[in-house]
ZALUMPA-532310 format. One record per residue (C-alpha): residue number from 1; z, x, y. Coordinates in nm, 2 decimals, padded with zeros to 4 digits. Layout:
<atoms>
i: NUM Z: Z X: X Y: Y;
...
</atoms>
This chain:
<atoms>
i: 1 Z: 13.58 X: 00.78 Y: 10.35;
i: 2 Z: 13.49 X: 00.56 Y: 10.64;
i: 3 Z: 13.28 X: 00.25 Y: 10.60;
i: 4 Z: 13.00 X: 00.43 Y: 10.79;
i: 5 Z: 13.01 X: 00.74 Y: 10.57;
i: 6 Z: 13.02 X: 00.52 Y: 10.26;
i: 7 Z: 12.72 X: 00.32 Y: 10.37;
i: 8 Z: 12.53 X: 00.65 Y: 10.44;
i: 9 Z: 12.62 X: 00.79 Y: 10.10;
i: 10 Z: 12.51 X: 00.47 Y: 09.93;
i: 11 Z: 12.18 X: 00.46 Y: 10.13;
i: 12 Z: 12.11 X: 00.83 Y: 10.03;
i: 13 Z: 12.18 X: 00.74 Y: 09.67;
i: 14 Z: 11.95 X: 00.45 Y: 09.68;
i: 15 Z: 11.67 X: 00.66 Y: 09.83;
i: 16 Z: 11.72 X: 00.93 Y: 09.56;
i: 17 Z: 11.72 X: 00.66 Y: 09.29;
i: 18 Z: 11.40 X: 00.51 Y: 09.44;
i: 19 Z: 11.23 X: 00.85 Y: 09.44;
i: 20 Z: 11.32 X: 00.93 Y: 09.08;
i: 21 Z: 11.03 X: 00.86 Y: 08.84;
i: 22 Z: 11.00 X: 00.88 Y: 08.47;
i: 23 Z: 10.76 X: 01.15 Y: 08.34;
i: 24 Z: 10.57 X: 01.01 Y: 08.04;
i: 25 Z: 10.43 X: 01.26 Y: 07.79;
i: 26 Z: 10.21 X: 01.13 Y: 07.50;
i: 27 Z: 10.24 X: 01.33 Y: 07.19;
i: 28 Z: 09.92 X: 01.27 Y: 06.98;
i: 29 Z: 09.97 X: 01.45 Y: 06.65;
i: 30 Z: 09.92 X: 01.42 Y: 06.27;
i: 31 Z: 10.22 X: 01.23 Y: 06.13;
i: 32 Z: 10.04 X: 01.13 Y: 05.81;
i: 33 Z: 09.76 X: 01.31 Y: 05.63;
i: 34 Z: 09.69 X: 01.66 Y: 05.50;
i: 35 Z: 09.84 X: 01.83 Y: 05.81;
i: 36 Z: 10.15 X: 01.61 Y: 05.81;
i: 37 Z: 10.40 X: 01.89 Y: 05.77;
i: 38 Z: 10.25 X: 02.08 Y: 06.06;
i: 39 Z: 10.27 X: 01.77 Y: 06.28;
i: 40 Z: 10.63 X: 01.71 Y: 06.19;
i: 41 Z: 10.71 X: 02.07 Y: 06.29;
i: 42 Z: 10.53 X: 02.04 Y: 06.63;
i: 43 Z: 10.71 X: 01.71 Y: 06.70;
i: 44 Z: 11.05 X: 01.86 Y: 06.64;
i: 45 Z: 10.95 X: 02.17 Y: 06.84;
i: 46 Z: 10.83 X: 01.98 Y: 07.14;
i: 47 Z: 11.15 X: 01.78 Y: 07.16;
i: 48 Z: 11.36 X: 02.10 Y: 07.12;
i: 49 Z: 11.15 X: 02.28 Y: 07.39;
i: 50 Z: 11.20 X: 02.00 Y: 07.64;
i: 51 Z: 11.57 X: 01.99 Y: 07.56;
i: 52 Z: 11.62 X: 02.37 Y: 07.58;
i: 53 Z: 11.42 X: 02.41 Y: 07.90;
i: 54 Z: 11.61 X: 02.12 Y: 08.08;
i: 55 Z: 11.95 X: 02.23 Y: 07.96;
i: 56 Z: 11.98 X: 01.92 Y: 07.75;
i: 57 Z: 11.93 X: 01.68 Y: 08.04;
i: 58 Z: 11.57 X: 01.58 Y: 07.97;
i: 59 Z: 11.52 X: 01.56 Y: 08.34;
i: 60 Z: 11.36 X: 01.77 Y: 08.61;
i: 61 Z: 11.47 X: 01.71 Y: 08.97;
i: 62 Z: 11.62 X: 01.38 Y: 08.87;
i: 63 Z: 11.30 X: 01.26 Y: 08.70;
i: 64 Z: 11.36 X: 01.16 Y: 08.33;
i: 65 Z: 11.12 X: 01.29 Y: 08.07;
i: 66 Z: 11.00 X: 01.03 Y: 07.81;
i: 67 Z: 10.79 X: 01.11 Y: 07.51;
i: 68 Z: 10.58 X: 00.85 Y: 07.33;
i: 69 Z: 10.44 X: 00.94 Y: 06.99;
i: 70 Z: 10.10 X: 00.85 Y: 06.83;
i: 71 Z: 09.99 X: 00.93 Y: 06.48;
i: 72 Z: 09.62 X: 01.04 Y: 06.48;
i: 73 Z: 09.62 X: 01.07 Y: 06.10;
i: 74 Z: 09.41 X: 01.39 Y: 06.14;
i: 75 Z: 09.11 X: 01.17 Y: 06.22;
i: 76 Z: 08.90 X: 01.24 Y: 06.54;
i: 77 Z: 08.80 X: 00.88 Y: 06.60;
i: 78 Z: 09.15 X: 00.75 Y: 06.56;
i: 79 Z: 09.28 X: 01.03 Y: 06.79;
i: 80 Z: 09.03 X: 00.95 Y: 07.07;
i: 81 Z: 09.14 X: 00.59 Y: 07.08;
i: 82 Z: 09.51 X: 00.68 Y: 07.08;
i: 83 Z: 09.47 X: 00.93 Y: 07.36;
i: 84 Z: 09.27 X: 00.69 Y: 07.58;
i: 85 Z: 09.53 X: 00.43 Y: 07.51;
i: 86 Z: 09.81 X: 00.67 Y: 07.61;
i: 87 Z: 09.64 X: 00.76 Y: 07.94;
i: 88 Z: 09.52 X: 00.41 Y: 08.04;
i: 89 Z: 09.77 X: 00.16 Y: 07.88;
i: 90 Z: 10.08 X: 00.37 Y: 07.85;
i: 91 Z: 10.03 X: 00.54 Y: 08.19;
i: 92 Z: 10.11 X: 00.88 Y: 08.04;
i: 93 Z: 10.12 X: 01.15 Y: 08.30;
i: 94 Z: 10.00 X: 01.41 Y: 08.04;
i: 95 Z: 09.95 X: 01.45 Y: 07.67;
i: 96 Z: 10.04 X: 01.71 Y: 07.41;
i: 97 Z: 09.86 X: 01.77 Y: 07.08;
i: 98 Z: 09.68 X: 01.74 Y: 06.84;
i: 99 Z: 09.75 X: 01.93 Y: 06.51;
i: 100 Z: 09.39 X: 01.97 Y: 06.39;
i: 101 Z: 09.12 X: 02.18 Y: 06.56;
i: 102 Z: 08.85 X: 01.92 Y: 06.48;
i: 103 Z: 09.06 X: 01.65 Y: 06.64;
i: 104 Z: 09.14 X: 01.87 Y: 06.95;
i: 105 Z: 08.77 X: 01.93 Y: 07.01;
i: 106 Z: 08.71 X: 01.55 Y: 07.00;
i: 107 Z: 08.99 X: 01.49 Y: 07.25;
i: 108 Z: 08.87 X: 01.73 Y: 07.52;
i: 109 Z: 08.62 X: 01.48 Y: 07.67;
i: 110 Z: 08.89 X: 01.20 Y: 07.67;
i: 111 Z: 09.11 X: 01.42 Y: 07.89;
i: 112 Z: 08.83 X: 01.50 Y: 08.12;
i: 113 Z: 08.71 X: 01.14 Y: 08.15;
i: 114 Z: 09.07 X: 01.03 Y: 08.24;
i: 115 Z: 09.14 X: 01.34 Y: 08.46;
i: 116 Z: 09.47 X: 01.39 Y: 08.27;
i: 117 Z: 09.61 X: 01.71 Y: 08.12;
i: 118 Z: 09.61 X: 01.77 Y: 07.74;
i: 119 Z: 09.82 X: 02.06 Y: 07.63;
i: 120 Z: 09.70 X: 02.18 Y: 07.29;
i: 121 Z: 10.01 X: 02.30 Y: 07.11;
i: 122 Z: 09.89 X: 02.40 Y: 06.76;
i: 123 Z: 09.51 X: 02.38 Y: 06.70;
i: 124 Z: 09.35 X: 02.73 Y: 06.72;
i: 125 Z: 08.97 X: 02.71 Y: 06.71;
i: 126 Z: 08.82 X: 02.93 Y: 06.98;
i: 127 Z: 08.60 X: 02.66 Y: 07.11;
i: 128 Z: 08.89 X: 02.46 Y: 07.24;
i: 129 Z: 08.94 X: 02.70 Y: 07.52;
i: 130 Z: 08.58 X: 02.82 Y: 07.49;
i: 131 Z: 08.26 X: 02.62 Y: 07.50;
i: 132 Z: 08.43 X: 02.28 Y: 07.45;
i: 133 Z: 08.69 X: 02.35 Y: 07.72;
i: 134 Z: 08.73 X: 02.16 Y: 08.05;
i: 135 Z: 08.98 X: 02.22 Y: 08.33;
i: 136 Z: 09.23 X: 01.96 Y: 08.19;
i: 137 Z: 09.28 X: 02.15 Y: 07.87;
i: 138 Z: 09.56 X: 02.40 Y: 07.83;
i: 139 Z: 09.67 X: 02.57 Y: 07.51;
i: 140 Z: 10.01 X: 02.72 Y: 07.42;
i: 141 Z: 09.90 X: 02.79 Y: 07.07;
i: 142 Z: 09.72 X: 03.12 Y: 06.98;
i: 143 Z: 09.35 X: 03.10 Y: 06.92;
i: 144 Z: 09.13 X: 03.23 Y: 06.64;
i: 145 Z: 09.04 X: 03.54 Y: 06.83;
i: 146 Z: 09.41 X: 03.63 Y: 06.87;
i: 147 Z: 09.45 X: 03.59 Y: 06.50;
i: 148 Z: 09.14 X: 03.79 Y: 06.44;
i: 149 Z: 09.20 X: 04.08 Y: 06.67;
i: 150 Z: 09.55 X: 04.14 Y: 06.54;
i: 151 Z: 09.45 X: 04.11 Y: 06.18;
i: 152 Z: 09.17 X: 04.35 Y: 06.24;
i: 153 Z: 09.42 X: 04.59 Y: 06.39;
i: 154 Z: 09.61 X: 04.57 Y: 06.06;
i: 155 Z: 09.32 X: 04.58 Y: 05.82;
i: 156 Z: 09.04 X: 04.77 Y: 05.99;
i: 157 Z: 09.01 X: 05.10 Y: 05.81;
i: 158 Z: 08.69 X: 05.29 Y: 05.70;
i: 159 Z: 08.76 X: 05.27 Y: 05.33;
i: 160 Z: 08.82 X: 04.89 Y: 05.32;
i: 161 Z: 08.58 X: 04.63 Y: 05.19;
i: 162 Z: 08.66 X: 04.27 Y: 05.26;
i: 163 Z: 08.56 X: 03.93 Y: 05.13;
i: 164 Z: 08.69 X: 03.62 Y: 05.32;
i: 165 Z: 08.81 X: 03.28 Y: 05.21;
i: 166 Z: 08.84 X: 03.00 Y: 05.47;
i: 167 Z: 08.80 X: 02.62 Y: 05.51;
i: 168 Z: 08.47 X: 02.49 Y: 05.60;
i: 169 Z: 08.54 X: 02.34 Y: 05.95;
i: 170 Z: 08.60 X: 02.47 Y: 06.30;
i: 171 Z: 08.93 X: 02.64 Y: 06.23;
i: 172 Z: 08.80 X: 02.84 Y: 05.93;
i: 173 Z: 08.46 X: 02.93 Y: 06.07;
i: 174 Z: 08.58 X: 03.02 Y: 06.42;
i: 175 Z: 08.86 X: 03.23 Y: 06.26;
i: 176 Z: 08.63 X: 03.43 Y: 06.03;
i: 177 Z: 08.37 X: 03.48 Y: 06.30;
i: 178 Z: 08.63 X: 03.62 Y: 06.54;
i: 179 Z: 08.77 X: 03.84 Y: 06.26;
i: 180 Z: 08.43 X: 03.98 Y: 06.18;
i: 181 Z: 08.35 X: 04.04 Y: 06.55;
i: 182 Z: 08.66 X: 04.26 Y: 06.58;
i: 183 Z: 08.61 X: 04.48 Y: 06.28;
i: 184 Z: 08.48 X: 04.83 Y: 06.36;
i: 185 Z: 08.53 X: 05.02 Y: 06.04;
i: 186 Z: 08.60 X: 04.79 Y: 05.74;
i: 187 Z: 08.30 X: 04.61 Y: 05.59;
i: 188 Z: 08.27 X: 04.24 Y: 05.51;
i: 189 Z: 08.05 X: 04.18 Y: 05.20;
i: 190 Z: 08.10 X: 03.80 Y: 05.15;
i: 191 Z: 08.23 X: 03.49 Y: 05.33;
i: 192 Z: 08.35 X: 03.20 Y: 05.11;
i: 193 Z: 08.39 X: 02.86 Y: 05.28;
i: 194 Z: 08.53 X: 02.56 Y: 05.09;
i: 195 Z: 08.63 X: 02.21 Y: 05.18;
i: 196 Z: 08.96 X: 02.18 Y: 05.36;
i: 197 Z: 09.12 X: 01.97 Y: 05.08;
i: 198 Z: 09.01 X: 02.21 Y: 04.80;
i: 199 Z: 09.26 X: 02.24 Y: 04.51;
i: 200 Z: 09.04 X: 02.40 Y: 04.24;
i: 201 Z: 08.96 X: 02.76 Y: 04.35;
i: 202 Z: 08.79 X: 02.87 Y: 04.03;
i: 203 Z: 08.44 X: 02.89 Y: 04.17;
i: 204 Z: 08.55 X: 03.05 Y: 04.49;
i: 205 Z: 08.74 X: 03.31 Y: 04.29;
i: 206 Z: 08.43 X: 03.40 Y: 04.09;
i: 207 Z: 08.22 X: 03.44 Y: 04.41;
i: 208 Z: 08.49 X: 03.67 Y: 04.56;
i: 209 Z: 08.52 X: 03.87 Y: 04.25;
i: 210 Z: 08.14 X: 03.92 Y: 04.22;
i: 211 Z: 08.13 X: 04.04 Y: 04.58;
i: 212 Z: 08.41 X: 04.29 Y: 04.55;
i: 213 Z: 08.44 X: 04.41 Y: 04.19;
i: 214 Z: 08.21 X: 04.72 Y: 04.21;
i: 215 Z: 08.30 X: 04.83 Y: 04.56;
i: 216 Z: 08.47 X: 05.17 Y: 04.62;
i: 217 Z: 08.80 X: 05.21 Y: 04.81;
i: 218 Z: 09.04 X: 04.93 Y: 04.90;
i: 219 Z: 08.91 X: 04.58 Y: 04.82;
i: 220 Z: 09.07 X: 04.29 Y: 05.00;
i: 221 Z: 09.04 X: 03.91 Y: 05.00;
i: 222 Z: 09.13 X: 03.80 Y: 05.35;
i: 223 Z: 09.25 X: 03.44 Y: 05.35;
i: 224 Z: 09.24 X: 03.22 Y: 05.66;
i: 225 Z: 09.38 X: 02.88 Y: 05.58;
i: 226 Z: 09.57 X: 02.58 Y: 05.71;
i: 227 Z: 09.70 X: 02.29 Y: 05.51;
i: 228 Z: 09.88 X: 02.20 Y: 05.19;
i: 229 Z: 09.65 X: 02.35 Y: 04.93;
i: 230 Z: 09.73 X: 02.70 Y: 04.80;
i: 231 Z: 09.43 X: 02.92 Y: 04.84;
i: 232 Z: 09.60 X: 03.21 Y: 04.67;
i: 233 Z: 09.52 X: 03.04 Y: 04.34;
i: 234 Z: 09.21 X: 03.26 Y: 04.36;
i: 235 Z: 09.43 X: 03.54 Y: 04.24;
i: 236 Z: 09.50 X: 03.35 Y: 03.92;
i: 237 Z: 09.13 X: 03.38 Y: 03.83;
i: 238 Z: 09.08 X: 03.74 Y: 03.94;
i: 239 Z: 09.21 X: 04.01 Y: 03.70;
i: 240 Z: 09.47 X: 04.24 Y: 03.85;
i: 241 Z: 09.29 X: 04.53 Y: 03.68;
i: 242 Z: 09.02 X: 04.50 Y: 03.95;
i: 243 Z: 09.26 X: 04.63 Y: 04.21;
i: 244 Z: 09.17 X: 04.35 Y: 04.45;
i: 245 Z: 09.44 X: 04.30 Y: 04.72;
i: 246 Z: 09.51 X: 04.00 Y: 04.94;
i: 247 Z: 09.58 X: 03.95 Y: 05.31;
i: 248 Z: 09.64 X: 03.65 Y: 05.53;
i: 249 Z: 09.69 X: 03.58 Y: 05.90;
i: 250 Z: 10.05 X: 03.48 Y: 05.88;
i: 251 Z: 10.19 X: 03.19 Y: 05.68;
i: 252 Z: 10.41 X: 02.88 Y: 05.72;
i: 253 Z: 10.74 X: 02.87 Y: 05.54;
i: 254 Z: 10.61 X: 02.64 Y: 05.26;
i: 255 Z: 10.33 X: 02.89 Y: 05.20;
i: 256 Z: 10.57 X: 03.18 Y: 05.19;
i: 257 Z: 10.74 X: 03.02 Y: 04.89;
i: 258 Z: 10.42 X: 03.08 Y: 04.70;
i: 259 Z: 10.39 X: 03.44 Y: 04.81;
i: 260 Z: 10.70 X: 03.59 Y: 04.63;
i: 261 Z: 10.47 X: 03.78 Y: 04.40;
i: 262 Z: 10.28 X: 03.94 Y: 04.69;
i: 263 Z: 10.53 X: 04.19 Y: 04.81;
i: 264 Z: 10.36 X: 04.46 Y: 05.02;
i: 265 Z: 10.09 X: 04.23 Y: 05.15;
i: 266 Z: 10.02 X: 04.29 Y: 05.52;
i: 267 Z: 09.87 X: 04.09 Y: 05.80;
i: 268 Z: 09.94 X: 03.96 Y: 06.15;
i: 269 Z: 10.14 X: 03.65 Y: 06.21;
i: 270 Z: 10.21 X: 03.43 Y: 06.51;
i: 271 Z: 10.58 X: 03.38 Y: 06.42;
i: 272 Z: 10.85 X: 03.41 Y: 06.16;
i: 273 Z: 11.20 X: 03.31 Y: 06.27;
i: 274 Z: 11.36 X: 03.64 Y: 06.17;
i: 275 Z: 11.13 X: 03.86 Y: 06.38;
i: 276 Z: 11.17 X: 03.79 Y: 06.76;
i: 277 Z: 11.50 X: 03.89 Y: 06.92;
i: 278 Z: 11.56 X: 03.68 Y: 07.24;
i: 279 Z: 11.79 X: 03.40 Y: 07.36;
i: 280 Z: 11.53 X: 03.12 Y: 07.30;
i: 281 Z: 11.47 X: 03.22 Y: 06.94;
i: 282 Z: 11.84 X: 03.26 Y: 06.88;
i: 283 Z: 11.91 X: 02.91 Y: 07.01;
i: 284 Z: 11.61 X: 02.76 Y: 06.82;
i: 285 Z: 11.71 X: 02.92 Y: 06.49;
i: 286 Z: 12.08 X: 02.80 Y: 06.51;
i: 287 Z: 11.99 X: 02.45 Y: 06.64;
i: 288 Z: 11.72 X: 02.40 Y: 06.38;
i: 289 Z: 11.95 X: 02.50 Y: 06.10;
i: 290 Z: 12.21 X: 02.27 Y: 06.23;
i: 291 Z: 11.98 X: 01.97 Y: 06.26;
i: 292 Z: 11.74 X: 02.01 Y: 05.97;
i: 293 Z: 11.92 X: 02.25 Y: 05.73;
i: 294 Z: 11.62 X: 02.49 Y: 05.72;
i: 295 Z: 11.48 X: 02.76 Y: 05.95;
i: 296 Z: 11.23 X: 02.68 Y: 06.22;
i: 297 Z: 10.87 X: 02.74 Y: 06.12;
i: 298 Z: 10.54 X: 02.85 Y: 06.26;
i: 299 Z: 10.45 X: 02.51 Y: 06.41;
i: 300 Z: 10.80 X: 02.44 Y: 06.54;
i: 301 Z: 10.74 X: 02.72 Y: 06.79;
i: 302 Z: 10.39 X: 02.58 Y: 06.88;
i: 303 Z: 10.56 X: 02.25 Y: 06.99;
i: 304 Z: 10.85 X: 02.42 Y: 07.16;
i: 305 Z: 10.63 X: 02.65 Y: 07.37;
i: 306 Z: 10.44 X: 02.34 Y: 07.49;
i: 307 Z: 10.76 X: 02.17 Y: 07.59;
i: 308 Z: 10.89 X: 02.48 Y: 07.77;
i: 309 Z: 10.56 X: 02.52 Y: 07.96;
i: 310 Z: 10.57 X: 02.16 Y: 08.08;
i: 311 Z: 10.93 X: 02.19 Y: 08.21;
i: 312 Z: 10.86 X: 02.52 Y: 08.38;
i: 313 Z: 10.55 X: 02.37 Y: 08.55;
i: 314 Z: 10.75 X: 02.06 Y: 08.65;
i: 315 Z: 11.02 X: 02.28 Y: 08.81;
i: 316 Z: 10.75 X: 02.44 Y: 09.02;
i: 317 Z: 10.62 X: 02.10 Y: 09.13;
i: 318 Z: 10.96 X: 01.96 Y: 09.21;
i: 319 Z: 10.93 X: 01.71 Y: 08.92;
i: 320 Z: 10.59 X: 01.58 Y: 09.03;
i: 321 Z: 10.37 X: 01.53 Y: 08.72;
i: 322 Z: 10.05 X: 01.44 Y: 08.90;
i: 323 Z: 09.75 X: 01.61 Y: 08.75;
i: 324 Z: 09.64 X: 01.84 Y: 09.03;
i: 325 Z: 09.99 X: 01.96 Y: 09.10;
i: 326 Z: 10.05 X: 02.03 Y: 08.73;
i: 327 Z: 09.72 X: 02.21 Y: 08.69;
i: 328 Z: 09.81 X: 02.44 Y: 08.99;
i: 329 Z: 10.16 X: 02.50 Y: 08.84;
i: 330 Z: 10.03 X: 02.57 Y: 08.49;
i: 331 Z: 09.75 X: 02.80 Y: 08.58;
i: 332 Z: 09.88 X: 03.16 Y: 08.55;
i: 333 Z: 10.22 X: 03.04 Y: 08.45;
i: 334 Z: 10.45 X: 03.30 Y: 08.30;
i: 335 Z: 10.72 X: 03.14 Y: 08.08;
i: 336 Z: 10.97 X: 03.23 Y: 07.81;
i: 337 Z: 10.94 X: 03.10 Y: 07.45;
i: 338 Z: 11.10 X: 03.19 Y: 07.11;
i: 339 Z: 10.82 X: 03.45 Y: 07.08;
i: 340 Z: 10.91 X: 03.60 Y: 07.42;
i: 341 Z: 10.68 X: 03.59 Y: 07.73;
i: 342 Z: 10.37 X: 03.38 Y: 07.73;
i: 343 Z: 10.11 X: 03.36 Y: 08.01;
i: 344 Z: 09.87 X: 03.07 Y: 08.06;
i: 345 Z: 09.56 X: 03.25 Y: 08.17;
i: 346 Z: 09.41 X: 03.10 Y: 08.49;
i: 347 Z: 09.05 X: 03.13 Y: 08.38;
i: 348 Z: 09.06 X: 02.93 Y: 08.06;
i: 349 Z: 09.42 X: 02.81 Y: 08.02;
i: 350 Z: 09.46 X: 03.01 Y: 07.70;
i: 351 Z: 09.82 X: 03.13 Y: 07.62;
i: 352 Z: 09.83 X: 03.51 Y: 07.60;
i: 353 Z: 10.11 X: 03.62 Y: 07.37;
i: 354 Z: 10.24 X: 03.89 Y: 07.14;
i: 355 Z: 10.17 X: 03.88 Y: 06.77;
i: 356 Z: 10.35 X: 04.05 Y: 06.48;
i: 357 Z: 10.22 X: 04.30 Y: 06.22;
i: 358 Z: 10.42 X: 04.22 Y: 05.91;
i: 359 Z: 10.46 X: 04.33 Y: 05.55;
i: 360 Z: 10.59 X: 04.09 Y: 05.28;
i: 361 Z: 10.92 X: 04.17 Y: 05.10;
i: 362 Z: 11.05 X: 04.00 Y: 04.79;
i: 363 Z: 11.41 X: 03.97 Y: 04.88;
i: 364 Z: 11.62 X: 03.80 Y: 04.61;
i: 365 Z: 11.85 X: 03.65 Y: 04.88;
i: 366 Z: 11.55 X: 03.43 Y: 04.99;
i: 367 Z: 11.35 X: 03.17 Y: 04.80;
i: 368 Z: 11.04 X: 03.27 Y: 04.99;
i: 369 Z: 10.86 X: 03.60 Y: 05.06;
i: 370 Z: 11.01 X: 03.75 Y: 05.38;
i: 371 Z: 10.77 X: 03.89 Y: 05.65;
i: 372 Z: 10.93 X: 04.21 Y: 05.77;
i: 373 Z: 10.82 X: 04.34 Y: 06.11;
i: 374 Z: 10.61 X: 04.65 Y: 06.11;
i: 375 Z: 10.55 X: 04.63 Y: 06.48;
i: 376 Z: 10.50 X: 04.39 Y: 06.77;
i: 377 Z: 10.13 X: 04.38 Y: 06.88;
i: 378 Z: 10.17 X: 04.33 Y: 07.25;
i: 379 Z: 09.98 X: 04.11 Y: 07.49;
i: 380 Z: 09.80 X: 04.41 Y: 07.64;
i: 381 Z: 09.65 X: 04.51 Y: 07.30;
i: 382 Z: 09.48 X: 04.17 Y: 07.24;
i: 383 Z: 09.18 X: 04.16 Y: 07.46;
i: 384 Z: 09.08 X: 03.79 Y: 07.42;
i: 385 Z: 08.74 X: 03.72 Y: 07.57;
i: 386 Z: 08.69 X: 03.44 Y: 07.82;
i: 387 Z: 08.43 X: 03.21 Y: 07.67;
i: 388 Z: 08.43 X: 02.90 Y: 07.88;
i: 389 Z: 08.17 X: 02.81 Y: 08.14;
i: 390 Z: 08.40 X: 02.77 Y: 08.44;
</atoms>
């Protein structure tokens, strides 16, 4: 190479180097507290999603992706301060999180004030992409209505009477309201709300029993829950002779350990690693087993979907993480996840996605109850209303 050509090559390399810019993502999630396990799963999933979508390089168009982590402890006030710090002091280009619906609602104004994107990867309250929404909020998680519509598809029969059990905060109340709104045939006779940290379900069980015991036809307790407590303890206080059945909107792997005795129970779930058949899920399952000696879980995919969406949007912007370019790239984005295709709806930035009608099987080869696929409930079957004020 001549001196002139060498000088030109070096100059080009210097220009490329000068143009390269780190992309900083702040992950604000619950690393300690009641939802700690969910937060750990989303953190692992986010990193796996970024790695998978970049082919392991953690770069887009030469721009390196850097993730900074902040523990919100599941507390809205703590989370608000951490997100503001990430945007202002850490110069984060965008943020991902949080784990809790209550925290997510509290963070929406912080994103709007700083004109920076917040991608909600796991919290599901409808209001996050509804009345509490602003244009900087995107969600790759499902929402309460997606849970509700698909569980209604599974349970909504004329001879069914239902009593519900949920936590007394945005996640639980939004979820049950959406479930009720999507029932056309089954009848709800009671709604039981208890504090999120409840461990003694004796009183709740009595209320549910009183509401259902004399009803004809199928009698079902529909449980809508998130967290470490086991709400199926209500079954310990309700005699089997009543014929009362139980249903739930999917379950994390730790919860499935406690459902071995509920073979035949049906519902709709967001994800179980053995259900989707696609390259991303095959890779995730193998990689997760290799790294953590256990299968990927519900919230792993929440985080992974967020990471994959970010990378796909960055590919469209040429690696430019500026807010307006990223909003334009994310709105209407079609991208692949371990669940298959997702679409970030332009009108409210809600991820449209398939869900899975499952039936639990007690398989002696597994230490947990295995959700077996009855059928995939496709995106087109889940008519999620647009509730924001855009």
